[in-house]
N, C-alpha and C positions, 0 to 999 in steps of 0.2 A: 580270433583268428591268429595263427602262427606264425610267428618273425622271428624266429630263431637264428640262429647263426645258418642253419643246416637249411633253415625257409628260402629266407629273403623278407624284403617285404611288398612285395608288389599288392598286393592284392589290397594289405590297410593302405596304400598309397588310393587304387582304386579305388574305395568304396569311400575315402578324405574325400575324395576330389569330385566325386556327385557330391558328396553332403555340401563340402565348400562351394557345388556349387550350384546347386541353389540354393541358397545361402542370398546370392547374389553377388559371391565375393571371384575376384579376377583368376585365375587360378592355372599356373602349370606344371604340367612334371616333370624331371627332369630322373628321365632313366639310366639307369646304366649298368653292365654285362659284369660282378663281381667274383672273381672265384667259379662260375660257370651260373652263379645265379640272378636273376635277375630282383634290381633293386633301386628303387626310387626318392628320391628328395619331393617333396611338395611343396609348393609357393603360391600360396592364396593370399592374396591385396585387398587391402579396402578401395583401394582407387587399380587405377587401369595400368601401372608401368610402375618400374622403379623408378625412388624417388631420392635425389642426394640429400640423407637426410635421414631416412626414414628409421621407426621403432617398428626394432625384433620381437617376435617370440614365434620363440625354438625349440622343439623338444624331439629325442629323438624318439623312430618307433619300435626300430625293434630290441628285444629281450633276446636275455642270459635264455642257452641251455637251462631246460626243467629241472634234468637231473633225473633219479629215483619218481615213478608218477606215481608208486605206491604211495609216498609219503605226502603226494596232497589230499592230505584227509580231505581237507575243510571242502572238496571242490571233485568229491564221490572218484579219483584216483586219477585226475584227468584234468590237468593245468590248464586247459582255455579251457575249462568249464565255470563265465563267470557264476559268483553264488555269495550270498546279501545273508549274515546272519546278523540280527541287532545293527544293523544301520551301519554294519563294516563289511568292505563286497573284496570280495579273492578270488581271488587266476593271477597269473603268472603276463605283470609287464598292472599289474594296478593300479604298484604306484609308481615301477620305476619302469616306462614313466608315458602307455599311451591314453589314460585318460589326463591325463595334465592337457596333452595336444587337444581337447574336448573340450575343456575346462576353455582355454584361450577362444579355442574357434567361435565358442557362442558369445564367452565376450566379445568379438572381437567385430562379432556378424554384426551387434547394434553400430557399429559408425559405418557398415556398408553406403558406401555413396554422399555420405558426407564431407561439407567441405573440411577435411584436418591443417593444422598447418604442420603438422605433422605426418603423415601419412601412415598405416598399420601395414606388414606385412607378416603372415604365421607362416610354420615354416618347421615341414616335418622332415627330418633325416633318414640316414640310412647307416649304418657303421656304425653303432656308439662302442660296441664291441668290438669291432676289426679299426683301427686307427681313426679312426673319429672318417670317417673316411668319407662316409655321404655332407660331412660340413663340412673336408678342405674341399672337395667337388665344387662348390657351390661360390666358395669363395676363389676356384681360380678361373668358372669363370662365369663369372661377376657381376650372377643373379642377385642379390641385396645390396644396396645402399644404408646402410642406416651409418646410426649415430650410437645407438642404442638398443642392447639388446636384456632382452630377459629370460633365462636361460634357461630352460627345466630340469626339473633332476630332484626328489622328493628329500624337503627338506624341515618338513613339517612345521611346514607356514615356516621360516625362517628366514631372513635374507641372510645371502652366504656375501660379504665381498671377496675371499679372497678363497683359491684351492687351490692344491697341492699338484705338484708338476706327474707325469706317471712315464715311464719308459718301460714298451714292453723288448723282456728279453727273451734271447731263444740260444740252446747247445742242443749242437750236435754232436755226439763218441760213436764215434763207427769199432767195430767189432774188430782185434785184430782177422788175420788170417787164422787164423788157429782158432779164434775164437769161432769160426765161421764153420769151420773144420766140423768143430767136435758139437758144435748148433744142428750141422747136417744128421751130424749121424748120429744124431741121439736121437733125432725124428724117426728116423729109420726103423728105430729098435722095437721091438716085442715089452720088452724089457724095460721101466727106466727107474735108474735111481733119486730121480729127481726131485725135489720136496717141495711147496708151497707152502706162503702164507699172508695172509687180509689180514690190515689193517683197515682203525677204523677211526673217523675223528668226530668233528662237526663242524661244516657249513659257515661261514660266515663273508661281508664283504670284504676284497682284501682290503682296503683301507681301511677298519677296525680289524687287523688280522686276529689284536689278544681278545675275539669273541670268539675266536672263530679253534681249529684243536687240526694241528692239519694232518695228515695220516701221511702225505710223504715223507713228510718231516719226522715222523716214526717208524716210516720205511727205511728211510737215510741211515737213521740209528741205528739199526737194527743190522742192514751192510756192514756199519761200520766194526759191526762188534763179531764176527766173521773170520773165519780163516784168512790168511791168503791165497788166489789161482784159487779161486770159483769158478763155475761158471755161474750166468747169470740168463736164464730162456727167456727171461719175460717181464717186468715192469711193465706196471698200469694205474695210474691216478690220478682222480683230479677230473675235472670238465670245460675246465678254459684257465687260460692266463689270471683271469678278474676275480677267481673264489677262493676265499681256500676251503682245499681239495677236504673231503669224508673221511674218503676211502678208496685205500691204496694195494694193489694186486704183487708179490712176487714169488715171480718161481724160479728155482736157485738147483746147479748138483753143483756138492761137496765134493767134486772130484779131483780138485788138486792140483801144481803142478805147470794151470796155466801161466803167461806172460801178461803183465799191462794187458790187465783186463780193463774190464766196465766198472765193474766193481770197487778196482782200483783206484778209475779214474774221477770217480764220480763221488768218492770217498777226498780227492785230492780238493777237488772243486767247492765240494762241500766245508772241510775247512775254510775254506777263505771265503766264501758266502758267513761262515760260522761267527771270523772275524770281525767284517762287511758290518753283523750285524750288531758286532758290539761298540764300535766304531759312531755307528748311529748313538748312541743313549748319550753323544754329546754338542748333538743337534735338535736339542727339544725346540718348538713351537710351542708352549700354548695356545687353546683354543678351536684346538684339533682335538678331534673325537681321540682320535692317537699322534699323538704330540710329538712324537719323530718319525727319521726316515724307515722304509718299512721293504723289505723283497719278500716276494710269497710268490714262492716254486705250486704255478696252481696247473698243469697238468705234465703232466710226463707217460711216454709210448713207446712202443716196439718195435721198431720197422726192422724192415733184414736187411739193413743196410748197421742199423745200429740205436740207438738208444735219443731221441730229441726230449728235451723237456723245455717250455717255455712258465715263464711268469711275468710278474711287472711288480718294478720299482717304483715308489711314489716318493718324491722330493716338496718337501715346503717349502716357498717362497725364501725362506731366508740360506735355506743353502746357495753357495755360490754353485755355475757354472762352472769352476774349472776342481770345484770341489766335487759333486757329480760327475766328473771327468775321468776325473782318479780312480773315482771305485771300481767304473765302466772297464778301464786303462786293467784292471789288476781283477777283473775276470776273464778282460779277453786274455791276460797273460797266463793266467790258471790253465784256462781252456789249450792252447797255444804249444801250454807248456809240457799238455798230457797229451797233443794231438789230438784233442776238441777243437767245432768252431762257432766260436761264438761272434752272435749277433745280436744291433742293438736293430729292433721290426718296426719300431716303433718312438716314437717322440716325442712328450706334450711339454712345454711348460708349466709352472706355473701364473695365478696371475695373481691380479689386485686392482681393486678399485678406492679411489679414496672416499675415505669414508663426506668432504665436505663435495663430493660435488652436488649440484643438483637434482641431477639424475637419482642419485642413490637419495638425498632428500626431503624428495620426493613420497617416492616408493616405503623411505618410512614413516612417515607422514600418512600415507594411507595406511598405511599395515598395523601402524599404531590405534588408528580409527576402530579400524574389522577385531582387533583384536585387542587391543593394550598392549604386550608389547613387539617392541623395533627395533629391540636390539639386535647388530651386526656378527652377521660369525663368521667363522671360517672352515669352507668343506673339504674333507680328507680323496674325497677323490673327487677324478681330473675329470671337466668337460667339456662341454662345446668350445666355453668362457675361455676357455686355453687356444683355442683358433683362430678365433675373430675378435676374442683384447689384442693378437700380437699386430692386427691391421688396424685401430684407434677406436674402435665401438669400445667404447663406458660397457661394461657386461655388467651383469646380479645373478648368479642363483635362487631360485626358488620351486617349489614346489609343494603338494599337498603327500600323506606319506609319509612314514617314517625308513628311513634308506639301512640303516644301523641293526640288524636285529631280523631284518624284515629281507630287503629286497636281496634278492641272489639266495634265496633262501625260498625252500615247497614252503604251501599254505601265505604263498606274498598278499598282501592287501592293502589296504584303503580305505580310511573314513569319509563315510557321502557328505556329510556336512565339513568336514576338510575340502572337497570338492566344490563342492556349491561359496564356499569360503574363496576358496583358493580366484574360482569364475569371477566374484566379484570384485577381486581388489587384481584383475584384470584388467577389467572393466573401468575400475575408480583411477589404475593409474594410467589408464589409455586418455581418458576424463585432461588427466591431473598435465600428462606427455605432451601431448596431439591440437589440442581445443587451442 
């Protein structure tokens, strides 16, 4: 089922709601139209109604855009065609995180109708790729009353007790009147003097930018080498703010003589970004796969009125709020200086759960029995834990599958044995926490 940002997740929720009802869950579907698309949260309870102190198992049901279909070589160039090779299941959302929801649902169904001291609620949300909108709406409508939560994310069956925060940022750079006039005249001419250039990189999840190779960064570096006064006809690259872009495209005209061009404005903003990236090296926090703050320019588009770029800034828990705000202020200032607009579209803070909590210790004990490994880790990705933790819900992040080098990339996969282990983990944690 297609639950990408351009399609919505309603079809998946309808399917899962019917399945959960067959299992005996009390099911509530929370619907919303978001950006013109049908979205929904599914809330499946082992009991009949919300109870203070319940135990929540949450997973997001939406996925990123699959990118170029032909790169999905394990699924016959169709990312929605689930395919199994040697107990490895391939397909978009296999690890991040559709199948994790099924693991939770199948584990929790064994407790439907039982007398639990802490009832279980299994939640599937929308909007992980749009500011965790589903989790936010769940909270605003007070649909859950949890004290503890396991948040789904591919962690390779490791328990994550802290995670980075994330700001989603947007920059809009308008064309000058002179540029608009030239672009309009250029479009009507029979012959063209413009040149084009493709830039190739390597896709990766933006939580591990060092494993990718940004095509947009290459394009910006190339732009800085061009003479002043050029006309940018088109800039295009990336698929979303949350992924390192693997391709970018530039069309330009070496006309010369244009003033205050978008190319010059991009170069000025980019210099500040590079300065920030140097400063990020002073804020190392060990334990994360990428131990520094990061700023990924994930997508850039040419619109009629100008250039629009979106990106994500990831912030470790040790970075203080005033430091983060200072970084954002510097980006805002350089944008205003060149006549551009800077916006923070969304911000989710980092989260941490104390290693000494009974809930944490219980989860570690269960995982140690199943895998012999129970060390707590740190997650570079931003998750719904950032939303729920602010309400005082103690959160841990856990799930089958590898994130780095797997999710947000073609041929995403998860091992079938890991799915079975995850299901058993959820079931045993329910026994410890709820019986």
